[in-house]
N, C-alpha and C positions, 0 to 999 in steps of 0.2 A: 504494500500500500504506500503510495506517495501522497503526502498530505498537501504539498505545495506545487503540484504539477502546473497549475495555471497561475502561479504567482511569480512573475518573471524577475522582479527586482526586490531588493531588501525592503524598500519603503512600501511597495505594494503588499508584500508578504505581511509586514507588521501592521499595516492599516487594516487589512482584512482580518487578521487575528484580533485586532482591537475591536473591530466591529462585531465579531463573533462573541467576544466578551470583553477583551482587554482594555483596551487602551491602557586600715589604714593604709592607700597608695601614697607614694612619695609626693608630698604636697608641693614642694618646690618645683619638681618636674611637671606636675599637673598644671601649675600656674603658668609656667613657660609654654606648655603645649596649648593651653587655652588661649593665650595671647596669639600664638601662631594660628590657631583655629579661627580667631576673630579676623585675622588678616585675610583669610580666604573667603570670608562671607561677603566680599564686595559683590554688588549686584550687577548682572548683565542685563536682566530684564526684571525690574522691580516688581515685587508682589507675587512672584511665582514660587511654587514649592521647592524648586531647585535652590532657592536662596537659603533654605534650611539645611541643605545637604553639605556636610563636611567630609570630603573624600579622604581627609587625613585621619578620620576616626579609626582607632586601633593600630595605627602605623608605628607607634613608639614601642617597638618590640625588638627582641634579640633572642638568640637560641635558648638562653637560660631563664628568660622571663618574658612572657607574652602578655601584651595588652590587646591582642587581636591578631597579630601576625598578618596584617592586611597590607595592601598597597594602595596608593592614591591613583586609582585607575580612571582614565578618561576613555569613554567608549559608549556603547549602547547596551541595553539589556540583552544578555545572553549572546553578545557578539562573538565572532570568531577570534578576534584579537583585541587587546587593550593596550593602552599607552601609559607609561609611568615614568616619573622622574627617577633617574638612577644616580646614586652618589656613594655606592658601596660595592663590596666584592661579594661573590658567591650568591647564595639564594636570599640573603638578607641585604638586598642591594639598594634599599631605600631607608633613610632615617630622616625624621622631620627636623633638620638642622639648618635649612636654608642654603645648602650647597647642591651643586649639580655637575655631573660629568657627561650627561646625555639624557635624551628622551628615549626610553626603551620600548620597542614593540614587543609585547610579552604575552605569553599564554599561561603564565605561572598560576596555578590554583592554590598553592601552598608552598612555603619555603622547605617543608619536609619532603615534598615531591620534586621541586625544582622546575626550572623553565625548559622550554624547547623551542627551537626555531627562532631565537631572539636575535634582534639587531638593534643598533643604537645610533641615533642622530644627534648632532650638536652644532648649532651655528657658532661661528667664531670670527674674531678679527685679530689684527696684530700678528705677532710671531706665530708660526705654525707649532702647535703643541698637540701631538697625537695621542700619547700615552695617557691613560685615564687619570692618574694622579696629577700629571702636568697640566692637563686641560681643565681640571676641576675648577669651577668658579662659583660665584654666589648669585642668588636671585634675591630681590628686595621683597621680604615677607610682608612689608606694609602695603605694597601695591599689587602683590600677586593675586591672581584669581584662580582658584582650583575648584572646579566643579565637574560633575560627570560629563557634561556636554561641551565644556569649554575650559581652556587653560591659558593663562597669560602670565608669563614670567619676564620680569625686567632684569636682564643680566647687566647690572650696572657697570661692572668693570669692563665689560665688552662693548657697552653702548648699544645693546641690542634688546629689542622686545620680541619675544617669541610667543606666538599664539598658536593654539592647536584646537581643532575639533575633529572628532573621529566617528566613523560609521562602523558598520558590522565587520568589514574586511578592508577598510581603507581609512585614510586620514588626510586632512589638509592642514598644512602649516602656513602661517603668514609671519614673515620675518622682517622686522623693520630695523635697518642699520642706521641709527640716528645721526651719525656723523658722515654718512655717505661714503664711507671708506670701502675698499675692496672687500666684498663679502666672501665668506668661506663656510662650507658645510662639511663637517666631519662625519664619517660613516664607519662603523665597525660591524662586521658580520661574524657571529660567534661560531665556534666549533669548526668543523670542516666546511669550508665556504668558498664562495666565488663572487667576484664583483666585476662588472663590465660597464664602462662609460662610453656612450656614443651620442653625439649631438647634445641635446638637452636632457637625455634620459640616462638613468643609472639602473642597471639590472643587477640583482644579486640573489644569492640563495644561502641560507643557513641550515646546516644539517645537525646543529647542536641538539643533544637530547640526553636524557638520563634513563632511557629505556621506554618501553611501550610503543615502539615503532618497528616497521619493517625495514629491511636493508636499503630500500630505495627512497626513504623518507627525505623530504626537503621542504623547507618553508621559503617560498619564492617571493620576491618583492620587486616592484618597479616604481621608480621615483621619477617624476616629470617636473622640471623646472619651467618657469614662465619666461626664461631668458637664456641667452647663450652662455655656455660655460667657456671661460677664457683660459682656464688651466685646470688640469686634473692629474692625479697620480694615484695609482693603486699600489698598496704595500702588503707584503707577506712577511710575517715575522720581522717587522720594522725595516725591511729592505724593499726598495722599489722593485715592483714586479713589472713595471712598464707604465706608460702614461695612461693606458686605457683598460687593462684587464689583468686579472691574476686570480689564482686559486690556491688553496692550501688551508692551514689552520689559522683561524681568527684573522681573516683578511680584512684590511682597513683601506680606506680611500679618503681623499678630499677633493672637492671641486671648488673653484673660485669664479666669481662673477662680479659684474659691475652693479653698484647699488646707488640709490639716492634717498635722502631722508623722507621724501614725500611719495616714494614709490616702493611700497613693501614688496618683498620677494614672496611669491606664492609657489609652493611646491606641493604636489599631490602624490600620495603613496598608495599603491594598491598591493595587497598581499594575497597569497594563495598557497594552499597545500597541494595543488595539482601541477601547476606549470607557470611559466612566465606569461604565456598567452592568456591564461585564466586570470592571472594577476592584473594584466592590462584590462581585461574585461571587467573585473571588479572595480578597478580604478575608474573606468569610463562610466559604469552604471551607478556608482555610489558617490561620485564627486561632481556630478553635473551641476553647473551654475557657480562653482567656485566656493570660496570660504564662507561668505555670508549666507548663501543659499543652503549649503550643507549644514551650517550651524543652526539655521532656523528649523530645518527638518529634525535634526537630532534633539534640539531643545523641545520642540513640540512633542516628540515621542516620549521623552523623559517626563515632561509635565503630565502627559496623559497617563502614563503608568503609575507615577507617584500619586496622581489624583484619584486613583481607584479607592483610596482611603482618605477621608477628610476628618480631621479631629479638632475639637475645641479644647485647647490646652495652652499652657504657658509657652513663651517663646523658647525657653530652654528645652521643654518637653518636645516641642515640634522639631527642634534641631536633632535631638536624640532619635525620635521616631523616624523622621524621613531619612536621616543618615543610615539607620538600620534598614529601612525599606529599600534604599539604594543597594546596600550590600546583599539583600535577599534576591536581587535580580542579576547578579554578575555571573553566576555559574548555574548549570553547566554551560560551556561554550558551544555555540552552534558551529559545527565543523563542516557543514556542507556549503556548497557554492552554487551559483546560478549561471548557466551558460547564456550566450547571446540569444539563444532561442527560448529562454525562459525555463529551462529544464534544471531541476535541482540534482546535483551530482556531488559526490564526495570521494576523496582519496581515503582508502581504508588503511589505517595503521595495523589492522589485523591480518590482512593478506597482501597488502601492497598494491591492490588493484583499484581502478576507478569504478564506482558503482552509482547507480541512480538512487535518488531519495535522500532522506535526512540522516544525519549522524550527529551525535553529541558526545562531549567528553569534558575532562578536566573537573572532576568532582568526586568526592569520596562519599559513597552511599552509607557507610557506617555512621557518618556524621549527619548527612543531609536527609535521610529518611524520616528523622524524628520531627523536623520542623520545616525545613526548606521546601520540601515537596508538598506537604499539606497546605502551606501558605500559597504556593503556586496554584494548587488545586482550587482554592477559593477565589483568588484574585485574577488568575491568568489561565483558565482551564484549556483554552486552545493551545497555549504554549506547552502545557503539560502533555497533551496528547502527542504533539510533535516530538517532544523529548523521548517519550516512551517508544514511539515508533523508531526513533534513532537507536535506542538501546536494543530493540528487536533486530534491527538491521545489523548491529554489531554482533549479535549472537549468531546470525546466519553466516556472517563473514569469518567469525573467529571461533565459534563453537559453543560459547556460553555468554550469557549476559554479563557484562563487565561490572565489577563492584568498585573499582577505583580506576576508571579510564583516564589516562593522561599521556598522549591522546588515546592510546590503546591500553591493553592490560598492564596493570602495575600491581606488584605484590605488596600490599599494605593493608593492615587491619584484618578483621575477622568477620565472619558471618555472611549470610546470603541475603542482605537487606534490600536488594533489588526486589525480592519477593514482597516486602512491605510496600514499596512504591507502587507496584502493579496491583496488589490487592486493594490498596487504598483507592486507587483510581477506579477499579472495577466496581467495588461496592458503592461508590459515590456516583456511579452512572457515567463515568468517563471511559468510553470504549472505542474511541476513534483511532485505534491502532490495531495491529494484528494480535488479538487476544489469544488465539489458538497457538500461534508460534511462541508467544511469550510464555504461555503455560507449559508447552512442551519443553522449553529450555529450563524453566524453573524446576519442573518436575525431575528432569534428568539430573540436575545438580543436587537435588534433594535425596535421590535414591542411589546414585552410582557415580564413580569418578568419570569425568567426561573423556571421550575418545579424542576430542579436539577442544581447544580453548584452555581454560585454566581451572584448577581445582579450587572451588570456592568454599568447600567444607572440609578442611583438614581434620583428620581424626574421624571421618565419617564411619569407617568400619567399626571402631569402638562405640561410637554413638548409636549405631543401629543395633549392635550386638548387646551392649550393656545398658544403653539408655543414657550414657554420659561419656565424656571424653576423659580418659585417665590422665592423671597428673604426669606431665612430661611427654605424653604421646603427641601432643600438638601444642602450639602456642596458646597461652591464656586459657587453660582447659575449663575452668569454671565459667568464665565469661563466654567462651565459645559454646558451651553446653546450653547456657541460658539463651544465647542468641539463636542457636539452632532450634530450640523449642519454640520460640516466638516465630522464627522463620517457617517452621513446619505449619504452625497455625495460619500464617499468612498464605502459604501455598494452598492450604486446605480451603480457604475462603474462595479462591479462584476455582478450585476443583469443584466446589459445590455449585457455583454459578454455571460452570461448564458441564455439569451433570456427570462428573467423574466421581461417583459416589463411593466406590471402594477406596480410591485415593483419599477422599475426604475423611472417611472413617479412620484409616490408618494414620494419617497425618494428625488428626485431632487427638488420637491416642498418644502419638509421639510428642505432641505439644505439652503433655503433662510431665515430660522427662525432667523438667526443672526440679521437681519434688525429690529426685534421687540425690541431690547434692545439699539439701537442707539438713543441717545438724542442729537439732533442737537443744542439745546440751550447751551450745555456744551461741545459738541464735543467729547464725549466718549460713550462707552457702559456703561450702569448703571443698577442697579437692579430695578425691579418692584414688586408690590404686586399682589395678585390674581385679583384685580379689574383693573389692568393696570396702577396704579398710581406709579410715580417715588418715590423711597425711599429717604426721606430727613433726614438730610442734605447731600449734596454731597460734597466730599472732593477729589480733583484730586490726592492728595498725600497720601491718606490713603490706607494701605495695608490690605489684608485679607478680612474677611466677605464674600462678593460675588466674590472675586477675589483670584485665586490660586497663592500663593507665589509671589504676586505682588499687584499692584493697577491699577487704570484706565490707566496710561501711559504704563504699562508693558503688560496689558492683553487685551486692547481694539482692537488691530489690527490683532487678529488671525482669519483671513478669507482667508486662503491660496487658497481655491478653487474658490474665487470670488473677486479678488483684484479690478476689475473694479466696482463691486457692492459696495465694501467698499469705493472706491474713490468717487462714486456718492453720498454716504451718507455724506461724508466729504465736499462736494461742488465741486468735480471734482479732477482730478489727481494733478493739481498744488496745490490745497488746501491741499490734503493729504500729498504731499511732503513738503509743508510748515509746516504742523503739525509735521512731522518727524524731520524737521530742528529744530523746537521748542523743541522737545523732547531731542535732542542732545545738545541744548544750555542752557537748564535750569540747575540750581544747582541740585546735586544729593540728594535732601532732601527727607525724607519719614516720614510719621506719622504711628504709630504702629497700629492704626485702630482696626480691628477685631482681630488681634493677641494679643493685650493687652500688648505687650512687643516687644523688638527688636529680630528678628530672623537673622540668619547668612546671609541670602540673602540680607537683608537690608544693613548690614555692607559692604558686598562685592560690592554692587552697589556704595556706597559712596566712597570706596577706589579707584576704577578705574577711577572715574571722567570723565565719558562720559555722563554727564547729567542724564536724566531719562532712558537712554538706559541701559539695564541690560544684558550684555553678560554672566554673571555668572549663569544664570538660563534659562531653556528651553523656557519659554514664550517669551523671547527676541530674540531667535535665528533668526527668520525670518525678524525682523524689518528693518534691513539695506537693505535687498533685495527688500523691497517694493518700494524703489526708482526706481530700474530697472523695476519692474513690472508695474509702472505707468508712465514710459517714461523718467526717469532721471538716466540712468545707470552710468553716471560719478560720481554721489553721492555714489552709491553702491561701485564703484571702490575705491574711496577715503577712505571711512569709513572702509571697510573690510580690506584694506591694513593696516590701522592704528591699527585696533583691532588685526590682526595677529601679527604685529610687537611689539605692546606694552603690550598685555595681555597674550601672550603665550610664554613659553620658556621650556627648558628641565629640569629645576631644580625641587626641591621638592616643590617650590612655583610656579609651572609652569602653573597653571590654574586659571582663575578668579572666580571660584566657583566650586561646586560639578561636578566632571567629569561624573558621572552617566552612567555607563555601556557602555562606548564608545561614548556617545552622544556628549560631549564637544570635545573630541579628534577628532571625525569624522567631526565635524563642521570645525575644523582647517584644517584637511586633504583636505576636499572638497574645502573649500574657498581658501586655499593656491594654489591648482591646478588651480583654476579659474572658477569653476562652482558649482552650489548649487541647491538641490532639494526643491524649495520653496513649492511645493505642491505634496507630495507623493500621487500616484494615477493617476498622469499624466505621460506622457513620456518625460517631459521637465525638463531641468536644466537651471537656470538663469546664465548668464555670470557675472563674476566679473574680477577684475584685478589679474592675477596670481602673486604669490610671487616669483616664480622661472623663470629663463631664459628658462628652458626647462624641460618638464615632459613627460615621456614615460610610458604609461599603457600597460601592457601585457594582452592580451585578449584571449578568446577561439579561437581554430583553428589557433593558431600561428599568430594571428593578433596583430597589435600594433596601439594605438592611441597616436599621438605625439602632444604636445602643445608647441609651441615656441613663445617667446616674444622678438622681435627684439627691440634694444635700451632699453633693460630692465635695470632698476636701481631704487634706492631708491626714486629719485625725479620723475622718469617717471612712475607714477602710473596710468595714464589715457590711455585707449585704443583709438588709433586714427582710426584704421580700422582693420577688420578681414577678413581672407580668410579661407574658409573650402575647403580643397582639391583643392586649386588653384582658387576657385571662390569666388568673394566678397560676404560677408555675413553680412547683416545689422541687423539681428535679435538680440534681447536681450537674446535669449535662444538657446539651442542646444538640439536635441532630443537624447533619449537613443540609438536609432538605429544609428544615426550619429556617436556616440562614439563606439558602439560595433561592427560596421562593419569595424572599423579601418580607418586610414587616418591621415591627419595632419590639425590641427587648428593653423594658423599662425596669430600673432598679431603684429602690430606696436605700440609701446608705446611712450608716450610723457609727458611733464611736465604740459601741459595745458588741461583742460577738453574739450572734444569734445561734445559741447552742441547742438548737432543737434536735429532736430525734429524727433520723432520716429513715423512712421505710425502705425496704429492699428494692421495691419497684422504682424508686427515685434514684438509685445508684446506677452507675454505668455498667455496661456489658461486662460480664466475666464468664469465662468458659465453664467454670465449675459451679456457677450459681444456678 
């Protein structure tokens, strides 16, 4: 199935999709970052939602302490390539310090995964300085504008103003050389690369990658200047390769041209994963009309996408919210391209061939299934269907649905959480993709090692035979066992809809395997050996080993499909709630355990001081919502409001840990609106206390869902009662249909918890209830 066969250009594709639906931290450091953040809020078009977006949010990060591990990306929602300031080495190549050694064309979804096909551009005057440290200069943070749709940097030492706007696969630069001196453009193509200069055009290819590609991979680019080049030189390993061409490792080049203060230099860049010819086609299709026209289209697109949610809130809250909503739309990247005839095609990193149809990549599903995709399902359902068809296409070309595509298979994290994304779509009525092929791939990975593709369930033989993964038999045995049980439940939901009832019955039985690792004597999930003996000694504060990026406190409660079953293991709902209270009241201590050293997630949990609760990493995302799932929604209301207020902001230190492909940002967006998908694969969202007095969601068919909170305020965090479309609603959850058919959810807020008894029918779905 091709979803965009009749959508010949990026702008047409997105306009049609929009019509179908879319359109204590270190305080000194924080103050510095906030000042930088204020500098980037200069308006291009006053009054738009883009004014609230700070693309620096979460960028003040390093390997041993993350405030997001994000990049200040200029581009479009789900575009194939983004553009970032570069001023550092390796995967942490940006720091919010006002320096720059280039503008990088980047695909990087995470510094832990790294970039591929990257190249770097920098305007320059004066003496030629090619090497990164030598060419590094500063931009004026007081006058800079950094937005998703537009970037303006005043390189004061160089006397240059550099402006950028970017589309899905292309970009337009406008460079003003204020003193009218001879202009220069520097170019670095990373990894095995090639650069050719001819006339006003520069062609290049970067084959840089850290895996996930076929042997013939290349990221092609074409740069067209609006004036003649008076001098050019291509260099390989700092030696001239000739005046016009060269190939090797990390090829660099520069071109020079005449300038005038009143005649900015415009250059257009087209990129492709297919060929130079396709890069030229992308350039032609996406940069028509030049800088101002392109910028206007991109600005309109972002405003439309951000405008799917309107909030009544303080200015600071709007900055946090819309900066997060920006992050929620960056990944996965759309990796297909459109031919001159309007046909969507893509280079497959799975088999090295060119195929018709959609393809998506650069996202970790272990992170994104929890929040990123559920948010897309509500706000941008047409986009969701195209992404899922892209994943189906990947499974056909490679053998299995990818769990961490960048751009193809990458060996990172655990679980088969593509099952959650597909199950969530199916049960919510989103089926505009090949459901049968998706199910066939998901089922195969659930029952047997694949004959092609990648093994997404390590330890599957143990899991099938024993009902759990034995300690040491596979990475993170406890976490993986819990993940597989949930994944089984997800595949079962699709099996039921597709009438594979034997599969459904077996998978629902396997979905109870989480019970096999609960040790009532310690009150946690813990590892076993093959004979069924507990692994000794047990340390409730030890991270790693059988636990993924956490320890028993962070990883033992991941049973989203059966919270009633989890509560029964803990001694009942009240006992589970007491356990969660204990989690939040303990000191944030950790033992390095199986990691043998401190990892950044440990530091981040210690910094935020919410006990053993770790908002900075995905295993902790659901924990606060377990209160509501087990009958104490007032606890969820209190704690999520605190987390939203204390751990998120719009600055470069705005996240409590790795943002991870929209997952952290989407947690905030959903929680701040007042509902959360505890169990993707059901049609339910758990209620919490909304951060805002009013939220309006724009929905398909010109419908609106309005959330209002009467007597809203910082002290009034507790919901006293709810009405859905005028009728009292005592449930702890709301259905997807309730939201998508439009209407109004009205709450009365107060300062005291409404500690009413919750009948079982008002609790969310649970497999064993």
